[in-house]
C-alpha positions in Angstrom: 62.8 114.7 122.4 65.1 112.6 120.3 63.5 109.3 121.7 60.4 110.4 119.7 62.0 111.1 116.5 63.5 107.2 116.5 60.2 106.0 117.9 57.5 107.9 116.1 57.7 111.2 114.2 57.9 114.8 115.9 55.5 116.2 113.1 52.3 114.0 114.3 53.1 111.6 110.8 52.2 108.2 111.0 54.8 105.7 111.6 54.8 101.8 111.3 56.8 99.5 113.1 57.3 95.6 112.0 58.6 93.1 113.7 59.4 89.3 113.4 60.6 86.6 115.9 59.8 83.4 118.0 58.4 82.5 120.7 60.3 79.9 123.5 58.5 78.3 126.8 59.9 76.6 129.1 59.0 74.7 132.8 60.8 74.3 135.8 61.7 70.8 134.2 60.8 70.7 130.8 62.1 72.9 127.7 62.7 75.2 126.7 60.5 74.3 123.7 60.0 76.7 120.4 56.1 76.8 120.3 55.7 79.7 117.9 56.8 82.1 115.2 55.4 85.5 115.7 55.6 88.8 113.0 53.1 91.9 114.0 53.3 95.3 113.6 52.7 98.9 115.8 51.3 102.0 114.1 51.7 104.9 116.0 51.2 108.9 115.9 53.2 111.2 118.7 51.3 114.4 119.5 52.7 117.2 122.0 51.4 117.6 125.0 51.6 119.3 128.4 54.6 117.9 130.2 55.8 115.8 126.9 54.2 113.7 124.1 51.3 111.5 123.7 51.8 108.2 121.7 48.8 107.4 120.3 49.1 103.6 118.8 47.4 100.2 117.9 49.0 96.8 117.1 48.5 93.4 115.5 50.5 90.6 115.5 50.1 87.0 114.8 51.5 83.6 116.1 52.8 81.2 113.2 53.9 77.9 112.9 57.4 77.7 114.7 58.8 75.9 111.3 56.6 76.6 108.3 55.7 80.1 109.9 52.1 79.8 108.5 49.8 81.6 110.7 48.1 79.3 113.2 44.3 79.7 113.7 44.6 76.4 116.2 47.1 74.9 118.5 48.2 71.3 119.8 49.7 72.3 122.6 52.6 69.8 123.2 52.5 70.5 127.0 48.6 69.8 127.9 48.1 67.4 124.6 45.1 69.8 124.3 44.2 71.7 121.0 43.0 75.4 121.6 42.2 78.3 119.5 44.4 80.9 119.1 43.8 84.3 120.0 46.5 86.7 117.5 46.9 90.2 118.9 44.9 92.9 118.1 45.5 95.9 120.6 43.6 98.6 120.1 44.7 101.2 121.9 48.1 101.1 123.3 48.7 104.7 124.3 51.9 105.8 126.0 52.9 109.0 127.6 56.9 110.4 127.4 58.6 112.9 128.5 58.5 113.1 132.2 61.9 110.7 132.3 64.7 110.8 130.1 65.0 107.3 127.8 68.6 105.9 129.0 71.0 106.4 125.3 74.7 104.7 125.1 76.6 105.4 121.8 78.2 102.9 120.3 80.4 104.6 117.3 78.2 106.1 114.8 74.9 104.6 116.5 72.5 105.8 119.3 70.8 103.3 121.3 68.3 103.7 123.4 66.7 101.4 126.1 63.2 100.9 127.2 62.8 98.5 130.1 59.3 98.0 131.3 58.7 95.6 134.4 55.4 95.2 135.2 53.5 94.1 137.9 49.7 94.4 138.7 46.7 92.6 139.0 45.9 90.4 136.9 42.6 90.9 134.5 42.3 87.0 134.8 41.6 85.9 138.9 42.7 82.6 138.7 39.4 81.7 140.5 37.3 83.1 137.5 39.5 81.6 134.9 41.7 78.4 136.3 42.4 77.0 133.3 43.9 80.5 131.4 45.3 82.5 134.5 48.5 81.6 136.1 48.2 83.9 138.9 46.2 86.8 140.6 49.2 89.3 139.8 50.7 89.7 136.2 54.5 89.9 135.9 56.4 90.8 132.6 59.2 92.6 131.5 59.1 94.1 128.1 62.7 94.8 126.7 63.3 97.4 123.9 66.2 98.6 122.2 66.3 101.1 119.5 69.2 101.4 117.1 69.8 104.7 115.2 72.1 106.6 113.6 73.9 109.5 115.6 74.1 111.6 112.2 70.4 110.7 111.9 69.8 112.0 115.3 71.6 115.0 115.2 70.3 116.4 111.9 66.6 118.1 112.2 64.4 115.1 110.2 61.5 114.8 112.0 61.4 110.6 111.6 64.8 109.2 112.3 64.7 105.7 111.1 65.5 103.0 113.5 66.2 99.5 113.8 64.8 97.6 117.1 64.7 94.8 119.4 62.6 93.1 121.7 62.5 90.7 124.3 59.3 90.4 126.4 59.1 87.4 129.4 55.5 86.7 130.6 53.0 84.4 131.8 51.6 81.4 129.6 48.7 82.7 127.2 45.5 82.7 128.5 44.5 80.9 125.3 47.0 78.5 126.1 44.9 76.8 128.7 48.2 76.2 131.1 46.4 76.6 134.1 48.8 77.0 137.0 51.5 75.7 135.8 54.8 76.8 136.5 56.9 78.0 133.5 56.8 80.9 131.1 57.2 82.2 127.9 60.1 84.5 126.4 59.5 86.5 122.8 62.6 87.6 120.9 61.9 89.5 118.1 63.5 92.2 116.0 62.5 94.8 113.6 62.4 98.1 112.1 60.6 101.4 111.1 59.1 100.4 107.8 56.8 102.0 105.1 53.3 100.0 104.6 54.0 98.7 101.4 57.2 96.6 103.4 54.9 95.1 105.7 54.5 91.4 104.8 51.0 90.7 102.7 49.9 88.1 104.4 50.3 90.4 108.0 48.6 93.5 105.6 45.7 91.3 104.9 44.9 89.5 107.9 45.2 92.5 110.1 43.0 95.1 107.8 43.0 98.6 107.3 41.9 100.0 110.4 45.7 98.6 112.1 47.2 100.1 109.6 46.5 103.9 110.7 47.4 105.0 114.4 44.6 106.4 116.4 43.5 110.0 116.0 43.0 111.0 119.7 44.0 109.6 123.1 41.9 106.9 124.8 42.3 104.0 127.3 42.2 101.7 128.9 45.0 99.9 127.1 44.3 96.8 125.7 46.3 93.2 126.7 46.3 90.0 125.5 44.9 89.2 129.0 42.2 91.7 128.3 41.3 90.8 125.0 40.6 87.3 126.1 38.7 88.6 129.2 36.7 90.9 126.8 36.7 88.1 124.0 32.9 87.9 122.6 30.3 85.5 124.2 30.4 83.1 121.9 34.3 82.8 122.3 33.7 82.0 126.0 34.5 78.6 126.8 36.7 77.6 124.0 
């Protein structure tokens, strides 16, 4: 499966994908507003399994001041006027099974582009009755839209780890820690990135996420972690903040 060599490496080696971008938000009658900068990394290992591949990953990302690009620990919400504690992304694991269906691809000159469009709708881990300040709906609805760009010559070769750059757009509800309640509106993440060596990851990101998030999981586990389940399962001393 060529896409495995683009997304990770077919020989089981770890690969790091780094991204940077921005987060925008709007309400029905307000915005869009540039709320955050955003940068992060995903570390992946591909393992061949019955029926396809297991993609074993964990990821971490930081919310940044949109102007200075400094890491935010607290955030003055311009919509509610409330200062809240920022919960950065530390998702472990974020695993996938690949191979049951072909990944759509488009040839553009000397490049091949793989697009992965993920449409999500499932019961929210944060029920409105239990989390009225932090949940917009009892159903989580979002989209994750990826495009991976790679050289056709590299794909047609036999190298296990094909270099790539990628774009990522995410449309999602307000984050739980933003304390937006049931206000209408949404967030849009617009990011771009590439496979990189660990030394190419910005030092402040490496230092903030720690050694654990610079290595992929060794084996399949579940369930996957999201910002919503991380908020639900946060330590007791964070409850109510």
